[in-house]
Residue, then its C-alpha position, 0 to 999 in steps of 0.5 A: m499500500a502507498t503511504r496517502y497523504d493530504v497532499a503531494i508535490i512535484g517539484t520543489g522549484a519557484g511554484g512547487g516548493t512556493l506552495a509547501y511553505a503556503l500549504a506547510s502551516t495548515g497541519k495537512n501531511i505534505l509530500l515534497l517529490e524532487r527528481g535531484d538532491y540538495v546543490p552539494r555545498e563546494k567551492d566550485n559553487w563559484d567557481t565559473r569554470a565549473v559552472n559555465l565552461e563545465g556545466k557541472y551542475n547541468t542534468k546529463e539530460v538528453w533531449r532532441d529538436r524538431d529535427g531528432k538531433e540532440l539537446h544538451p539542456h542548460t537546467n538544472y535538478y535541484v531541491g529548490g528547482n531551478t531558482k537555484f541558479y537564477g540571477a533572482a532578478l524578481f519582476r512582477l507581469r506589467r498590468e498591461d502584460f495581463g491584457e491582450v497586447k497587439h505585437w509586430g507578429g501578433v496578438s499576445p492573448a490576455w490572461p484569465i486573470a486580471y493583474e489586480d487579482l494576482e497583486p496581493y499575491y505579488t506583494r507577498a512574494e516579494q515579502l518572501y522573496h525579501v525583494h530589493g527595489e524602488r517603485g515608480v521610477d520604471p515608467t511601466d511599473p504596475p501600481a502596488p499600494a505596498p512599497y518594496p520590503h527592501p531599498p534597492v542595490s547600489h549601484e557600483p561607479r560604472i552602472q551609476q555613470l550609466a544609470d546618469d547618461w541614460a537619465r540625461l538622455g531622457r531615459r527613465p532608468f530603474h534598479v532591478p528588483l533582486g532578491v537578495m539577502l543584502d543590508e548595505t547599512n551593515p555590511r558586516k552582518s549582511r547575508c549578502i556579499r555582492c559577490a561577482t557569482c550571483d548569476g547563474h550559480p548556486c549561492l554558497v553563504s545562502a543570500k540568494s532568496d531561492a526557492q529550497v532557503v525562503c520556502v523549503d527549509p522553513a517548510l520542512e520545519h513543520p512536522n506535517v512535510t516530508l521531503v523526498t530527495n533523488a524521486h523521479v516521478t515517471r508517471l500519474e495513474t488515474s482512477a477508472s472514471g479517469r477523474e482523478v490522480t489514484h497514484i504517483v509513479v516513481e522511480r529512486q535511483g533504480t527502484p520503483e517507489t509508489y505514493a497517493a495523495d488527496v491533492v496532486v501538484v505537479a511543478c516540474g517546470a514547464i516542459n518536464s510538467a508537460a512531459l509528465l502529463l503526456r507520459s501519463a496518458n490512458d485510456r480515459h486520456p488517450r492524448g495525455l494527462a487533462n488533454g482533451s484540448d490538445v494544448v499540453g506541451r504546445h504554446y511552448m515559451g522561453h522569451v527571444n534572448s540575446v547577451l550583448m557586451a558593449l566594449s570600452k577602451c576604459p575596463n569596467p572593474t564592477v562586482f556586482q552588476k545587475t543593478l540596472a535596467l531600462n523599461d522605456f521599449y517595453f510596450g514601443s517607441a515615438e517611432w515605432e508602436y509595438p513592443m520591443g521589450h526589456i533591457s538589463f544585464v546579466g552577471k559580470l562575465d569573465g574570460d571562462t564563461l566567455r570560452a563556454g562559447a565565444p564571442a566575434i571577438a573585436p580585433g587586438w582583444t582576448l577573452d579576457l580582456m574583453a571580460r574585464h572591459s565590456l559591460d553585459f547587456w541581458l535583452t529579453s523580448e516576447d515571443l507568442p505562443d504558437p501551438d506548433n512550438r511544443v514539447t512532445l516525447d519521442r518512442e522512447g518516451n524522451i522529450v523533445l522540443a520544437y521551436r521556432p523563435n517569433n516576433e522578431e522584429g521588436h527584439r532586433r528594434l531593441t538591440a538597436e535602441l541600446k547600439r544608439l543609446m551606448a554611442q551617447q555615452t559622453k562620460c569617459q575623462v581619458h578617452g572622451h567619445e573614443c571610448h566606446e567601442g561597439l556592441f558585441a553580441r553574445n550567445l552563452y552558448l555560440g551564434q546570435r542569441i540564447p538558442l534552444a538549450g537556455v530554457a531559464h524562463q520555459n513557459g506557456t505548456i499547460r496553458f489555463g483558461r476559462d473554456p476547457k476546450t482551449s486550456a489544460l487548467d482553470v484559473n486556480c490551476k486545476a486541471h479541467e478533466l481531473d478532480n484532485l490535480y494542479v499545475v504549478d509552475a510556468s506551464f500556466f502562462p497564456s503568453s511570455a510578457a517579456v520580463n522574468p517569470a520567476l516572481t509570477v510563479v511565485a505569486n501564483a502559486l502562494r494565489v493557489g495556496d489560499h485555494l487549496k487552503a480553502r479546499l482541504r478545510 
């Protein structure tokens, strides 16, 4: 007989970890199933060679692309999910993102809930994840009654200089909302030390607000919460009617195990959650669990992302670079009426990280020299939901990710706007206008842009909605076709917007948590 729980949550990232925290105080028996283990605490956590060049913490799993070619996904299976490795940029979606937005490449669909429905949960999410920021500077900032719980993370001198330059050009640069446990008024007691390896690395001193540190660990202090690691959920089994999930089938270090729960919540990330539902097909759900609408696995989105390096003759000594952002072109400009997207920074690049996918080297530069003299931008534009951009399974049950980029003109224009801004910098005392050397495209892994393997912003494969014919989940993220199955990772997104999805996943998990508390009563 399988041990029976009140709630079983599959996955411990931004969705699953946060939901476990939200439900921990109910006294209900909660099971957390995590495919991986804890990230080992070791010196390599902060080593860019180990993390970026050798991919030490990446999954070794191989997926396929639409042509059947091998795809080595840049993703991680650990307690805390991909938040262990994220850059902790925690943005709200813009209020307009919840409605229908016209893009150059088509229409971004409306959500079945409004910004106002999620706003109280955004506020709770920012408190829970220790977000530092400043309201009302970003012109696209959605309304919020409460200030950020912590002041914005200060800019280092080179970044401050750029912020001043942009402000002088009439732009509205602002501080990136960051989930870090930093106290700049008392550096000696601050957990965060503003190191150079926040973005893309696990935090060795547990000062980054990831789901393990802020949610899973506190949840496990409650005796009613159980975590099982190295537990790869292979399928979900249903009752004869197909109306409820009865068993969770797990492979644990080569041995099959079975669990059962009154409520089952899937939170494995948009790609793996879709794959799990597809693998769980049965007589009642021939196309996959909760997939009568045939949308499960479809509408995969991951943003149109680029990393661009702006080289200067002067070095950039910045350590913690990811503090500045610009949304002036998020919804377009005076010259172009369509959305372009979001400009911010990645963590400071170094020579080892560049070796993982060398950019076109400027004449007379080496990778180490480029890294010392670059400002390292991250550009995000919205990709639109396309039913043919999708997760499927091959005959062996392995993941196939088929994706063609779309809505790219906005991204091209965003890059051009950044080039214009960088050409108008004034403030070099040594080289004057000649300091700026130009902008170089650098894909974290070769080519012009973050390719298919870069799945950090994965979303949209199990969309929620009010119509069971066009969505898999209802507004509470419960499957239309099953009474006890929920999905709380970024799978539920009907559109991707153009900011990082993590805070919206966290806020939605808190929202679904309130719904489940009422249900469990």
